[in-house]
PQR file of N, CA, C, O and H, with PARSE charges and radii, in Angstrom:
ATOM      1  N   MET A   1       0.829  -1.241  -0.021 -0.4000 1.5000
ATOM      2  CA  MET A   1       0.011   0.033   0.058 -0.0000 2.0000
ATOM      3  C   MET A   1       0.860   1.278   0.004  0.5500 1.7000
ATOM      4  O   MET A   1       0.349   2.362  -0.279 -0.5500 1.4000
ATOM      5  N   GLY A   2       2.157   1.148   0.272 -0.4000 1.5000
ATOM      6  CA  GLY A   2       2.951   2.323   0.266 -0.0000 2.0000
ATOM      7  C   GLY A   2       3.107   2.968   1.656  0.5500 1.7000
ATOM      8  O   GLY A   2       3.778   3.992   1.785 -0.5500 1.4000
ATOM      9  H   GLY A   2       2.572   0.268   0.502  0.4000 1.0000
ATOM     10  N   TYR A   3       2.519   2.404   2.648 -0.4000 1.5000
ATOM     11  CA  TYR A   3       2.679   2.973   4.020 -0.0000 2.0000
ATOM     12  C   TYR A   3       2.511   1.770   5.019  0.5500 1.7000
ATOM     13  O   TYR A   3       2.039   0.686   4.675 -0.5500 1.4000
ATOM     14  H   TYR A   3       1.974   1.573   2.543  0.4000 1.0000
ATOM     15  N   ILE A   4       2.932   2.060   6.255 -0.4000 1.5000
ATOM     16  CA  ILE A   4       2.759   1.037   7.288 -0.0000 2.0000
ATOM     17  C   ILE A   4       1.341   1.100   7.767  0.5500 1.7000
ATOM     18  O   ILE A   4       0.871   2.145   8.215 -0.5500 1.4000
ATOM     19  H   ILE A   4       3.315   2.940   6.534  0.4000 1.0000
ATOM     20  N   ASN A   5       0.625  -0.066   7.673 -0.4000 1.5000
ATOM     21  CA  ASN A   5      -0.732  -0.131   8.084 -0.0000 2.0000
ATOM     22  C   ASN A   5      -0.844   0.157   9.599  0.5500 1.7000
ATOM     23  O   ASN A   5      -0.241  -0.570  10.389 -0.5500 1.4000
ATOM     24  H   ASN A   5       1.007  -0.916   7.310  0.4000 1.0000
ATOM     25  N   PRO A   6      -1.571   1.161  10.016 -0.5600 1.5000
ATOM     26  CA  PRO A   6      -1.595   1.507  11.492  0.2800 2.0000
ATOM     27  C   PRO A   6      -2.277   0.363  12.249  0.5500 1.7000
ATOM     28  O   PRO A   6      -1.969   0.176  13.426 -0.5500 1.4000
ATOM     29  N   LEU A   7      -3.127  -0.364  11.682 -0.4000 1.5000
ATOM     30  CA  LEU A   7      -3.780  -1.494  12.395 -0.0000 2.0000
ATOM     31  C   LEU A   7      -2.803  -2.506  12.865  0.5500 1.7000
ATOM     32  O   LEU A   7      -3.034  -3.170  13.875 -0.5500 1.4000
ATOM     33  H   LEU A   7      -3.376  -0.213  10.726  0.4000 1.0000
ATOM     34  N   LEU A   8      -1.687  -2.650  12.145 -0.4000 1.5000
ATOM     35  CA  LEU A   8      -0.639  -3.689  12.537 -0.0000 2.0000
ATOM     36  C   LEU A   8       0.086  -3.281  13.752  0.5500 1.7000
ATOM     37  O   LEU A   8       0.813  -4.094  14.322 -0.5500 1.4000
ATOM     38  H   LEU A   8      -1.500  -2.111  11.324  0.4000 1.0000
ATOM     39  N   ASN A   9      -0.058  -2.094  14.185 -0.4000 1.5000
ATOM     40  CA  ASN A   9       0.568  -1.639  15.462 -0.0000 2.0000
ATOM     41  C   ASN A   9      -0.198  -2.027  16.720  0.5500 1.7000
ATOM     42  O   ASN A   9       0.291  -1.923  17.844 -0.5500 1.4000
ATOM     43  H   ASN A   9      -0.649  -1.434  13.722  0.4000 1.0000
ATOM     44  N   LEU A  10      -1.430  -2.482  16.471 -0.4000 1.5000
ATOM     45  CA  LEU A  10      -2.345  -2.937  17.613 -0.0000 2.0000
ATOM     46  C   LEU A  10      -2.067  -4.424  17.881  0.5500 1.7000
ATOM     47  O   LEU A  10      -1.794  -5.193  16.959 -0.5500 1.4000
ATOM     48  H   LEU A  10      -1.828  -2.566  15.557  0.4000 1.0000
ATOM     49  N   PRO A  11      -2.142  -4.811  19.157 -0.5600 1.5000
ATOM     50  CA  PRO A  11      -1.992  -6.266  19.439  0.2800 2.0000
ATOM     51  C   PRO A  11      -2.910  -7.138  18.647  0.5500 1.7000
ATOM     52  O   PRO A  11      -2.485  -8.182  18.151 -0.5500 1.4000
ATOM     53  N   ALA A  12      -4.218  -6.734  18.498 -0.4000 1.5000
ATOM     54  CA  ALA A  12      -5.093  -7.557  17.717 -0.0000 2.0000
ATOM     55  C   ALA A  12      -4.737  -7.636  16.223  0.5500 1.7000
ATOM     56  O   ALA A  12      -4.945  -8.659  15.570 -0.5500 1.4000
ATOM     57  H   ALA A  12      -4.563  -5.886  18.901  0.4000 1.0000
ATOM     58  N   GLY A  13      -4.194  -6.528  15.705 -0.4000 1.5000
ATOM     59  CA  GLY A  13      -3.707  -6.524  14.365 -0.0000 2.0000
ATOM     60  C   GLY A  13      -2.507  -7.509  14.112  0.5500 1.7000
ATOM     61  O   GLY A  13      -2.396  -8.202  13.100 -0.5500 1.4000
ATOM     62  H   GLY A  13      -4.024  -5.697  16.235  0.4000 1.0000
ATOM     63  N   LYS A  14      -1.649  -7.481  15.136 -0.4000 1.5000
ATOM     64  CA  LYS A  14      -0.470  -8.428  15.050 -0.0000 2.0000
ATOM     65  C   LYS A  14      -0.995  -9.863  15.203  0.5500 1.7000
ATOM     66  O   LYS A  14      -0.378 -10.780  14.663 -0.5500 1.4000
ATOM     67  H   LYS A  14      -1.740  -6.918  15.958  0.4000 1.0000
ATOM     68  N   ALA A  15      -2.088 -10.094  15.902 -0.4000 1.5000
ATOM     69  CA  ALA A  15      -2.555 -11.372  16.045 -0.0000 2.0000
ATOM     70  C   ALA A  15      -3.216 -11.892  14.763  0.5500 1.7000
ATOM     71  O   ALA A  15      -3.265 -13.096  14.507 -0.5500 1.4000
ATOM     72  H   ALA A  15      -2.590  -9.348  16.341  0.4000 1.0000
ATOM     73  N   LEU A  16      -3.716 -10.953  13.979 -0.4000 1.5000
ATOM     74  CA  LEU A  16      -4.275 -11.387  12.672 -0.0000 2.0000
ATOM     75  C   LEU A  16      -3.191 -12.005  11.775  0.5500 1.7000
ATOM     76  O   LEU A  16      -3.469 -12.923  11.004 -0.5500 1.4000
ATOM     77  H   LEU A  16      -3.677  -9.976  14.187  0.4000 1.0000
ATOM     78  N   LEU A  17      -2.021 -11.522  11.877 -0.4000 1.5000
ATOM     79  CA  LEU A  17      -0.883 -11.981  11.070 -0.0000 2.0000
ATOM     80  C   LEU A  17      -0.439 -13.373  11.559  0.5500 1.7000
ATOM     81  O   LEU A  17       0.232 -14.073  10.800 -0.5500 1.4000
ATOM     82  H   LEU A  17      -1.795 -10.776  12.504  0.4000 1.0000
ATOM     83  N   GLN A  18      -0.763 -13.791  12.729 -0.4000 1.5000
ATOM     84  CA  GLN A  18      -0.349 -15.063  13.225 -0.0000 2.0000
ATOM     85  C   GLN A  18      -1.354 -16.153  12.774  0.5500 1.7000
ATOM     86  O   GLN A  18      -1.084 -17.338  12.963 -0.5500 1.4000
ATOM     87  H   GLN A  18      -1.308 -13.222  13.345  0.4000 1.0000
ATOM     88  N   LEU A  19      -2.432 -15.798  12.220 -0.4000 1.5000
ATOM     89  CA  LEU A  19      -3.471 -16.780  11.834 -0.0000 2.0000
ATOM     90  C   LEU A  19      -2.918 -17.672  10.698  0.5500 1.7000
ATOM     91  O   LEU A  19      -2.041 -17.222   9.960 -0.5500 1.4000
ATOM     92  H   LEU A  19      -2.652 -14.834  12.065  0.4000 1.0000
ATOM     93  N   PRO A  20      -3.378 -18.857  10.543 -0.5600 1.5000
ATOM     94  CA  PRO A  20      -2.986 -19.657   9.385  0.2800 2.0000
ATOM     95  C   PRO A  20      -3.428 -19.020   8.022  0.5500 1.7000
ATOM     96  O   PRO A  20      -4.445 -18.331   7.944 -0.5500 1.4000
ATOM     97  N   ALA A  21      -2.686 -19.261   7.047 -0.4000 1.5000
ATOM     98  CA  ALA A  21      -2.894 -18.555   5.777 -0.0000 2.0000
ATOM     99  C   ALA A  21      -4.312 -18.753   5.258  0.5500 1.7000
ATOM    100  O   ALA A  21      -4.874 -17.829   4.671 -0.5500 1.4000
ATOM    101  H   ALA A  21      -1.860 -19.821   7.110  0.4000 1.0000
ATOM    102  N   GLU A  22      -4.940 -19.989   5.463 -0.4000 1.5000
ATOM    103  CA  GLU A  22      -6.269 -20.214   4.973 -0.0000 2.0000
ATOM    104  C   GLU A  22      -7.259 -19.304   5.689  0.5500 1.7000
ATOM    105  O   GLU A  22      -8.170 -18.765   5.061 -0.5500 1.4000
ATOM    106  H   GLU A  22      -4.483 -20.740   5.940  0.4000 1.0000
ATOM    107  N   ASP A  23      -7.093 -19.132   6.972 -0.4000 1.5000
ATOM    108  CA  ASP A  23      -7.937 -18.342   7.721 -0.0000 2.0000
ATOM    109  C   ASP A  23      -7.837 -16.895   7.315  0.5500 1.7000
ATOM    110  O   ASP A  23      -8.840 -16.191   7.193 -0.5500 1.4000
ATOM    111  H   ASP A  23      -6.353 -19.570   7.483  0.4000 1.0000
ATOM    112  N   ARG A  24      -6.590 -16.455   7.103 -0.4000 1.5000
ATOM    113  CA  ARG A  24      -6.390 -15.054   6.677 -0.0000 2.0000
ATOM    114  C   ARG A  24      -6.968 -14.824   5.293  0.5500 1.7000
ATOM    115  O   ARG A  24      -7.443 -13.717   5.039 -0.5500 1.4000
ATOM    116  H   ARG A  24      -5.775 -17.026   7.202  0.4000 1.0000
ATOM    117  N   ALA A  25      -6.964 -15.762   4.404 -0.4000 1.5000
ATOM    118  CA  ALA A  25      -7.512 -15.608   3.016 -0.0000 2.0000
ATOM    119  C   ALA A  25      -9.050 -15.503   3.202  0.5500 1.7000
ATOM    120  O   ALA A  25      -9.672 -14.660   2.555 -0.5500 1.4000
ATOM    121  H   ALA A  25      -6.579 -16.661   4.611  0.4000 1.0000
ATOM    122  N   ARG A  26      -9.661 -16.310   4.042 -0.4000 1.5000
ATOM    123  CA  ARG A  26     -11.114 -16.227   4.191 -0.0000 2.0000
ATOM    124  C   ARG A  26     -11.553 -14.914   4.730  0.5500 1.7000
ATOM    125  O   ARG A  26     -12.501 -14.310   4.229 -0.5500 1.4000
ATOM    126  H   ARG A  26      -9.156 -16.995   4.568  0.4000 1.0000
ATOM    127  N   ILE A  27     -10.829 -14.429   5.818 -0.4000 1.5000
ATOM    128  CA  ILE A  27     -11.158 -13.196   6.401 -0.0000 2.0000
ATOM    129  C   ILE A  27     -10.993 -12.048   5.474  0.5500 1.7000
ATOM    130  O   ILE A  27     -11.801 -11.119   5.462 -0.5500 1.4000
ATOM    131  H   ILE A  27     -10.059 -14.919   6.225  0.4000 1.0000
ATOM    132  N   GLU A  28      -9.885 -12.107   4.645 -0.4000 1.5000
ATOM    133  CA  GLU A  28      -9.559 -11.073   3.634 -0.0000 2.0000
ATOM    134  C   GLU A  28     -10.730 -10.954   2.659  0.5500 1.7000
ATOM    135  O   GLU A  28     -11.158  -9.849   2.325 -0.5500 1.4000
ATOM    136  H   GLU A  28      -9.229 -12.862   4.655  0.4000 1.0000
ATOM    137  N   ALA A  29     -11.242 -12.094   2.210 -0.4000 1.5000
ATOM    138  CA  ALA A  29     -12.326 -12.091   1.303 -0.0000 2.0000
ATOM    139  C   ALA A  29     -13.581 -11.470   1.866  0.5500 1.7000
ATOM    140  O   ALA A  29     -14.280 -10.726   1.178 -0.5500 1.4000
ATOM    141  H   ALA A  29     -10.894 -12.991   2.482  0.4000 1.0000
ATOM    142  N   VAL A  30     -13.870 -11.775   3.122 -0.4000 1.5000
ATOM    143  CA  VAL A  30     -15.066 -11.075   3.747 -0.0000 2.0000
ATOM    144  C   VAL A  30     -14.818  -9.647   3.896  0.5500 1.7000
ATOM    145  O   VAL A  30     -15.730  -8.857   3.655 -0.5500 1.4000
ATOM    146  H   VAL A  30     -13.303 -12.379   3.682  0.4000 1.0000
ATOM    147  N   MET A  31     -13.643  -9.230   4.279 -0.4000 1.5000
ATOM    148  CA  MET A  31     -13.358  -7.757   4.427 -0.0000 2.0000
ATOM    149  C   MET A  31     -13.480  -7.017   3.119  0.5500 1.7000
ATOM    150  O   MET A  31     -13.930  -5.872   3.078 -0.5500 1.4000
ATOM    151  H   MET A  31     -12.901  -9.872   4.475  0.4000 1.0000
ATOM    152  N   ARG A  32     -13.072  -7.685   2.034 -0.4000 1.5000
ATOM    153  CA  ARG A  32     -13.200  -7.014   0.695 -0.0000 2.0000
ATOM    154  C   ARG A  32     -14.730  -6.921   0.340  0.5500 1.7000
ATOM    155  O   ARG A  32     -15.157  -5.918  -0.232 -0.5500 1.4000
ATOM    156  H   ARG A  32     -12.707  -8.615   2.067  0.4000 1.0000
ATOM    157  N   GLN A  33     -15.492  -7.889   0.654 -0.4000 1.5000
ATOM    158  CA  GLN A  33     -16.962  -7.783   0.451 -0.0000 2.0000
ATOM    159  C   GLN A  33     -17.565  -6.732   1.265  0.5500 1.7000
ATOM    160  O   GLN A  33     -18.413  -5.973   0.795 -0.5500 1.4000
ATOM    161  H   GLN A  33     -15.145  -8.704   1.118  0.4000 1.0000
ATOM    162  N   LEU A  34     -17.130  -6.659   2.546 -0.4000 1.5000
ATOM    163  CA  LEU A  34     -17.594  -5.628   3.422 -0.0000 2.0000
ATOM    164  C   LEU A  34     -17.292  -4.243   2.958  0.5500 1.7000
ATOM    165  O   LEU A  34     -18.097  -3.318   3.067 -0.5500 1.4000
ATOM    166  H   LEU A  34     -16.442  -7.275   2.928  0.4000 1.0000
ATOM    167  N   ARG A  35     -16.022  -4.126   2.400 -0.4000 1.5000
ATOM    168  CA  ARG A  35     -15.643  -2.795   1.839 -0.0000 2.0000
ATOM    169  C   ARG A  35     -16.534  -2.399   0.719  0.5500 1.7000
ATOM    170  O   ARG A  35     -16.989  -1.258   0.652 -0.5500 1.4000
ATOM    171  H   ARG A  35     -15.368  -4.877   2.312  0.4000 1.0000
ATOM    172  N   ASP A  36     -16.796  -3.329  -0.174 -0.4000 1.5000
ATOM    173  CA  ASP A  36     -17.705  -3.004  -1.349 -0.0000 2.0000
ATOM    174  C   ASP A  36     -19.139  -2.639  -0.978  0.5500 1.7000
ATOM    175  O   ASP A  36     -19.773  -1.755  -1.557 -0.5500 1.4000
ATOM    176  H   ASP A  36     -16.426  -4.256  -0.120  0.4000 1.0000
ATOM    177  N   GLN A  37     -19.623  -3.406   0.062 -0.4000 1.5000
ATOM    178  CA  GLN A  37     -21.065  -3.156   0.515 -0.0000 2.0000
ATOM    179  C   GLN A  37     -21.113  -1.871   1.257  0.5500 1.7000
ATOM    180  O   GLN A  37     -22.085  -1.130   1.112 -0.5500 1.4000
ATOM    181  H   GLN A  37     -19.108  -4.123   0.532  0.4000 1.0000
ATOM    182  N   ALA A  38     -20.086  -1.543   2.077 -0.4000 1.5000
ATOM    183  CA  ALA A  38     -20.093  -0.354   2.880 -0.0000 2.0000
ATOM    184  C   ALA A  38     -19.935   0.889   1.960  0.5500 1.7000
ATOM    185  O   ALA A  38     -20.503   1.942   2.248 -0.5500 1.4000
ATOM    186  H   ALA A  38     -19.296  -2.145   2.194  0.4000 1.0000
ATOM    187  N   ASN A  39     -19.160   0.761   0.853 -0.4000 1.5000
ATOM    188  CA  ASN A  39     -19.055   1.860  -0.070 -0.0000 2.0000
ATOM    189  C   ASN A  39     -20.421   2.095  -0.806  0.5500 1.7000
ATOM    190  O   ASN A  39     -20.814   3.230  -1.075 -0.5500 1.4000
ATOM    191  H   ASN A  39     -18.698  -0.095   0.619  0.4000 1.0000
ATOM    192  N   ALA A  40     -21.089   1.008  -1.101 -0.4000 1.5000
ATOM    193  CA  ALA A  40     -22.413   1.099  -1.727 -0.0000 2.0000
ATOM    194  C   ALA A  40     -23.353   1.863  -0.741  0.5500 1.7000
ATOM    195  O   ALA A  40     -24.046   2.804  -1.126 -0.5500 1.4000
ATOM    196  H   ALA A  40     -20.770   0.086  -0.883  0.4000 1.0000
ATOM    197  N   GLU A  41     -23.346   1.424   0.527 -0.4000 1.5000
ATOM    198  CA  GLU A  41     -24.128   2.156   1.567 -0.0000 2.0000
ATOM    199  C   GLU A  41     -23.851   3.624   1.643  0.5500 1.7000
ATOM    200  O   GLU A  41     -24.750   4.448   1.808 -0.5500 1.4000
ATOM    201  H   GLU A  41     -22.783   0.660   0.840  0.4000 1.0000
ATOM    202  N   ALA A  42     -22.507   3.950   1.511 -0.4000 1.5000
ATOM    203  CA  ALA A  42     -22.095   5.342   1.664 -0.0000 2.0000
ATOM    204  C   ALA A  42     -22.645   6.110   0.496  0.5500 1.7000
ATOM    205  O   ALA A  42     -23.153   7.216   0.680 -0.5500 1.4000
ATOM    206  H   ALA A  42     -21.776   3.281   1.377  0.4000 1.0000
ATOM    207  N   GLU A  43     -22.563   5.560  -0.720 -0.4000 1.5000
ATOM    208  CA  GLU A  43     -23.078   6.289  -1.922 -0.0000 2.0000
ATOM    209  C   GLU A  43     -24.559   6.496  -1.774  0.5500 1.7000
ATOM    210  O   GLU A  43     -25.084   7.565  -2.084 -0.5500 1.4000
ATOM    211  H   GLU A  43     -22.150   4.662  -0.870  0.4000 1.0000
ATOM    212  N   ASN A  44     -25.230   5.473  -1.301 -0.4000 1.5000
ATOM    213  CA  ASN A  44     -26.735   5.626  -1.094 -0.0000 2.0000
ATOM    214  C   ASN A  44     -27.037   6.632  -0.104  0.5500 1.7000
ATOM    215  O   ASN A  44     -27.959   7.414  -0.336 -0.5500 1.4000
ATOM    216  H   ASN A  44     -24.804   4.604  -1.049  0.4000 1.0000
ATOM    217  N   ALA A  45     -26.340   6.719   1.034 -0.4000 1.5000
ATOM    218  CA  ALA A  45     -26.598   7.710   2.044 -0.0000 2.0000
ATOM    219  C   ALA A  45     -26.326   9.085   1.502  0.5500 1.7000
ATOM    220  O   ALA A  45     -27.076  10.025   1.766 -0.5500 1.4000
ATOM    221  H   ALA A  45     -25.591   6.084   1.222  0.4000 1.0000
ATOM    222  N   TRP A  46     -25.219   9.213   0.716 -0.4000 1.5000
ATOM    223  CA  TRP A  46     -24.837  10.520   0.220 -0.0000 2.0000
ATOM    224  C   TRP A  46     -25.939  11.043  -0.790  0.5500 1.7000
ATOM    225  O   TRP A  46     -26.276  12.227  -0.793 -0.5500 1.4000
ATOM    226  H   TRP A  46     -24.611   8.449   0.502  0.4000 1.0000
ATOM    227  N   ARG A  47     -26.467  10.130  -1.622 -0.4000 1.5000
ATOM    228  CA  ARG A  47     -27.556  10.490  -2.545 -0.0000 2.0000
ATOM    229  C   ARG A  47     -28.800  10.867  -1.804  0.5500 1.7000
ATOM    230  O   ARG A  47     -29.609  11.640  -2.317 -0.5500 1.4000
ATOM    231  H   ARG A  47     -26.193   9.169  -1.620  0.4000 1.0000
ATOM    232  N   ARG A  48     -28.991  10.334  -0.578 -0.4000 1.5000
ATOM    233  CA  ARG A  48     -30.162  10.716   0.235 -0.0000 2.0000
ATOM    234  C   ARG A  48     -29.927  11.913   1.186  0.5500 1.7000
ATOM    235  O   ARG A  48     -30.756  12.264   2.025 -0.5500 1.4000
ATOM    236  H   ARG A  48     -28.334   9.706  -0.161  0.4000 1.0000
ATOM    237  N   ARG A  49     -28.754  12.499   0.992 -0.4000 1.5000
ATOM    238  CA  ARG A  49     -28.373  13.632   1.782 -0.0000 2.0000
ATOM    239  C   ARG A  49     -28.251  13.334   3.289  0.5500 1.7000
ATOM    240  O   ARG A  49     -28.575  14.148   4.154 -0.5500 1.4000
ATOM    241  H   ARG A  49     -28.080  12.213   0.310  0.4000 1.0000
ATOM    242  N   LYS A  50     -27.763  12.111   3.538 -0.4000 1.5000
ATOM    243  CA  LYS A  50     -27.504  11.719   4.889 -0.0000 2.0000
ATOM    244  C   LYS A  50     -25.954  11.697   5.138  0.5500 1.7000
ATOM    245  O   LYS A  50     -25.321  10.642   5.179 -0.5500 1.4000
ATOM    246  H   LYS A  50     -27.499  11.450   2.836  0.4000 1.0000
ATOM    247  N   GLY A  51     -25.417  12.876   5.294 -0.4000 1.5000
ATOM    248  CA  GLY A  51     -23.969  13.003   5.339 -0.0000 2.0000
ATOM    249  C   GLY A  51     -23.372  12.253   6.530  0.5500 1.7000
ATOM    250  O   GLY A  51     -22.358  11.586   6.323 -0.5500 1.4000
ATOM    251  H   GLY A  51     -25.931  13.733   5.261  0.4000 1.0000
ATOM    252  N   PRO A  52     -23.885  12.296   7.722 -0.5600 1.5000
ATOM    253  CA  PRO A  52     -23.251  11.546   8.816  0.2800 2.0000
ATOM    254  C   PRO A  52     -23.225   9.983   8.594  0.5500 1.7000
ATOM    255  O   PRO A  52     -22.277   9.303   8.987 -0.5500 1.4000
ATOM    256  N   MET A  53     -24.333   9.449   7.935 -0.4000 1.5000
ATOM    257  CA  MET A  53     -24.296   8.069   7.650 -0.0000 2.0000
ATOM    258  C   MET A  53     -23.343   7.749   6.490  0.5500 1.7000
ATOM    259  O   MET A  53     -22.691   6.705   6.502 -0.5500 1.4000
ATOM    260  H   MET A  53     -25.103  10.002   7.617  0.4000 1.0000
ATOM    261  N   ALA A  54     -23.259   8.602   5.527 -0.4000 1.5000
ATOM    262  CA  ALA A  54     -22.250   8.443   4.428 -0.0000 2.0000
ATOM    263  C   ALA A  54     -20.861   8.345   5.022  0.5500 1.7000
ATOM    264  O   ALA A  54     -20.080   7.459   4.676 -0.5500 1.4000
ATOM    265  H   ALA A  54     -23.789   9.450   5.517  0.4000 1.0000
ATOM    266  N   ALA A  55     -20.574   9.246   5.902 -0.4000 1.5000
ATOM    267  CA  ALA A  55     -19.195   9.312   6.564 -0.0000 2.0000
ATOM    268  C   ALA A  55     -19.022   8.029   7.347  0.5500 1.7000
ATOM    269  O   ALA A  55     -17.925   7.470   7.333 -0.5500 1.4000
ATOM    270  H   ALA A  55     -21.208   9.966   6.183  0.4000 1.0000
ATOM    271  N   TYR A  56     -20.035   7.529   8.026 -0.4000 1.5000
ATOM    272  CA  TYR A  56     -19.913   6.300   8.840 -0.0000 2.0000
ATOM    273  C   TYR A  56     -19.569   5.147   7.930  0.5500 1.7000
ATOM    274  O   TYR A  56     -18.625   4.396   8.177 -0.5500 1.4000
ATOM    275  H   TYR A  56     -20.926   7.983   8.037  0.4000 1.0000
ATOM    276  N   TRP A  57     -20.351   5.017   6.869 -0.4000 1.5000
ATOM    277  CA  TRP A  57     -20.145   3.856   5.949 -0.0000 2.0000
ATOM    278  C   TRP A  57     -18.803   3.972   5.270  0.5500 1.7000
ATOM    279  O   TRP A  57     -18.124   2.968   5.054 -0.5500 1.4000
ATOM    280  H   TRP A  57     -21.117   5.627   6.668  0.4000 1.0000
ATOM    281  N   ARG A  58     -18.417   5.172   4.935 -0.4000 1.5000
ATOM    282  CA  ARG A  58     -17.089   5.331   4.270 -0.0000 2.0000
ATOM    283  C   ARG A  58     -15.962   4.880   5.210  0.5500 1.7000
ATOM    284  O   ARG A  58     -14.977   4.272   4.791 -0.5500 1.4000
ATOM    285  H   ARG A  58     -18.969   5.987   5.111  0.4000 1.0000
ATOM    286  N   ALA A  59     -16.158   5.219   6.562 -0.4000 1.5000
ATOM    287  CA  ALA A  59     -15.122   4.822   7.529 -0.0000 2.0000
ATOM    288  C   ALA A  59     -15.130   3.275   7.622  0.5500 1.7000
ATOM    289  O   ALA A  59     -14.051   2.684   7.674 -0.5500 1.4000
ATOM    290  H   ALA A  59     -16.958   5.713   6.903  0.4000 1.0000
ATOM    291  N   VAL A  60     -16.269   2.613   7.644 -0.4000 1.5000
ATOM    292  CA  VAL A  60     -16.373   1.193   7.667 -0.0000 2.0000
ATOM    293  C   VAL A  60     -15.616   0.632   6.537  0.5500 1.7000
ATOM    294  O   VAL A  60     -14.862  -0.322   6.731 -0.5500 1.4000
ATOM    295  H   VAL A  60     -17.145   3.093   7.602  0.4000 1.0000
ATOM    296  N   ALA A  61     -15.766   1.171   5.337 -0.4000 1.5000
ATOM    297  CA  ALA A  61     -15.118   0.591   4.089 -0.0000 2.0000
ATOM    298  C   ALA A  61     -13.603   0.804   4.262  0.5500 1.7000
ATOM    299  O   ALA A  61     -12.838  -0.093   3.907 -0.5500 1.4000
ATOM    300  H   ALA A  61     -16.378   1.946   5.180  0.4000 1.0000
ATOM    301  N   THR A  62     -13.122   1.979   4.804 -0.4000 1.5000
ATOM    302  CA  THR A  62     -11.792   2.161   4.960 -0.0000 2.0000
ATOM    303  C   THR A  62     -11.092   1.209   5.884  0.5500 1.7000
ATOM    304  O   THR A  62     -10.026   0.683   5.564 -0.5500 1.4000
ATOM    305  H   THR A  62     -13.743   2.708   5.093  0.4000 1.0000
ATOM    306  N   TYR A  63     -11.703   0.982   7.056 -0.4000 1.5000
ATOM    307  CA  TYR A  63     -11.170   0.014   7.990 -0.0000 2.0000
ATOM    308  C   TYR A  63     -11.187  -1.429   7.417  0.5500 1.7000
ATOM    309  O   TYR A  63     -10.253  -2.201   7.634 -0.5500 1.4000
ATOM    310  H   TYR A  63     -12.569   1.409   7.316  0.4000 1.0000
ATOM    311  N   ALA A  64     -12.274  -1.776   6.678 -0.4000 1.5000
ATOM    312  CA  ALA A  64     -12.273  -3.114   6.088 -0.0000 2.0000
ATOM    313  C   ALA A  64     -11.164  -3.285   5.096  0.5500 1.7000
ATOM    314  O   ALA A  64     -10.563  -4.352   4.975 -0.5500 1.4000
ATOM    315  H   ALA A  64     -13.033  -1.149   6.501  0.4000 1.0000
ATOM    316  N   ARG A  65     -10.887  -2.149   4.346 -0.4000 1.5000
ATOM    317  CA  ARG A  65      -9.767  -2.240   3.353 -0.0000 2.0000
ATOM    318  C   ARG A  65      -8.444  -2.378   4.063  0.5500 1.7000
ATOM    319  O   ARG A  65      -7.609  -3.174   3.635 -0.5500 1.4000
ATOM    320  H   ARG A  65     -11.375  -1.282   4.445  0.4000 1.0000
ATOM    321  N   HIS A  66      -8.212  -1.624   5.150 -0.4000 1.5000
ATOM    322  CA  HIS A  66      -7.030  -1.774   5.922 -0.0000 2.0000
ATOM    323  C   HIS A  66      -6.822  -3.178   6.413  0.5500 1.7000
ATOM    324  O   HIS A  66      -5.724  -3.728   6.332 -0.5500 1.4000
ATOM    325  H   HIS A  66      -8.891  -0.977   5.498  0.4000 1.0000
ATOM    326  N   ILE A  67      -7.874  -3.743   6.917 -0.4000 1.5000
ATOM    327  CA  ILE A  67      -7.803  -5.196   7.433 -0.0000 2.0000
ATOM    328  C   ILE A  67      -7.507  -6.119   6.253  0.5500 1.7000
ATOM    329  O   ILE A  67      -6.665  -7.003   6.410 -0.5500 1.4000
ATOM    330  H   ILE A  67      -8.766  -3.296   6.983  0.4000 1.0000
ATOM    331  N   ALA A  68      -8.103  -5.989   5.143 -0.4000 1.5000
ATOM    332  CA  ALA A  68      -7.938  -6.842   4.044 -0.0000 2.0000
ATOM    333  C   ALA A  68      -6.477  -6.759   3.539  0.5500 1.7000
ATOM    334  O   ALA A  68      -5.848  -7.772   3.230 -0.5500 1.4000
ATOM    335  H   ALA A  68      -8.786  -5.271   5.016  0.4000 1.0000
ATOM    336  N   HIS A  69      -5.962  -5.499   3.467 -0.4000 1.5000
ATOM    337  CA  HIS A  69      -4.555  -5.335   3.060 -0.0000 2.0000
ATOM    338  C   HIS A  69      -3.612  -5.992   4.041  0.5500 1.7000
ATOM    339  O   HIS A  69      -2.625  -6.617   3.654 -0.5500 1.4000
ATOM    340  H   HIS A  69      -6.473  -4.677   3.717  0.4000 1.0000
ATOM    341  N   ALA A  70      -3.931  -5.840   5.344 -0.4000 1.5000
ATOM    342  CA  ALA A  70      -3.045  -6.397   6.344 -0.0000 2.0000
ATOM    343  C   ALA A  70      -3.002  -7.939   6.205  0.5500 1.7000
ATOM    344  O   ALA A  70      -1.969  -8.558   6.461 -0.5500 1.4000
ATOM    345  H   ALA A  70      -4.733  -5.332   5.659  0.4000 1.0000
ATOM    346  N   LEU A  71      -4.058  -8.507   5.825 -0.4000 1.5000
ATOM    347  CA  LEU A  71      -4.130  -9.996   5.713 -0.0000 2.0000
ATOM    348  C   LEU A  71      -3.533 -10.535   4.414  0.5500 1.7000
ATOM    349  O   LEU A  71      -3.190 -11.714   4.327 -0.5500 1.4000
ATOM    350  H   LEU A  71      -4.897  -8.004   5.617  0.4000 1.0000
ATOM    351  N   SER A  72      -3.406  -9.643   3.374 -0.4000 1.5000
ATOM    352  CA  SER A  72      -2.929 -10.168   2.080 -0.0000 2.0000
ATOM    353  C   SER A  72      -1.487 -10.192   2.022  0.5500 1.7000
ATOM    354  O   SER A  72      -0.916 -10.602   1.012 -0.5500 1.4000
ATOM    355  H   SER A  72      -3.684  -8.686   3.445  0.4000 1.0000
TER
END
């Protein structure tokens, strides 16, 4: 990604890296789906002029992306 993932500084983030490769791959796939779905919710909220909910869903998408990248 070009930077050090801040989630990997947390104990739980480090624990993710200790999981077996198969588990990491499954969690990564779910995180990527979560990112796509959260981005869709953000766009929907933005169209409905629900700024706070759009920001919330965009943050969910960002964290899901960070987790997916940490696991890949």
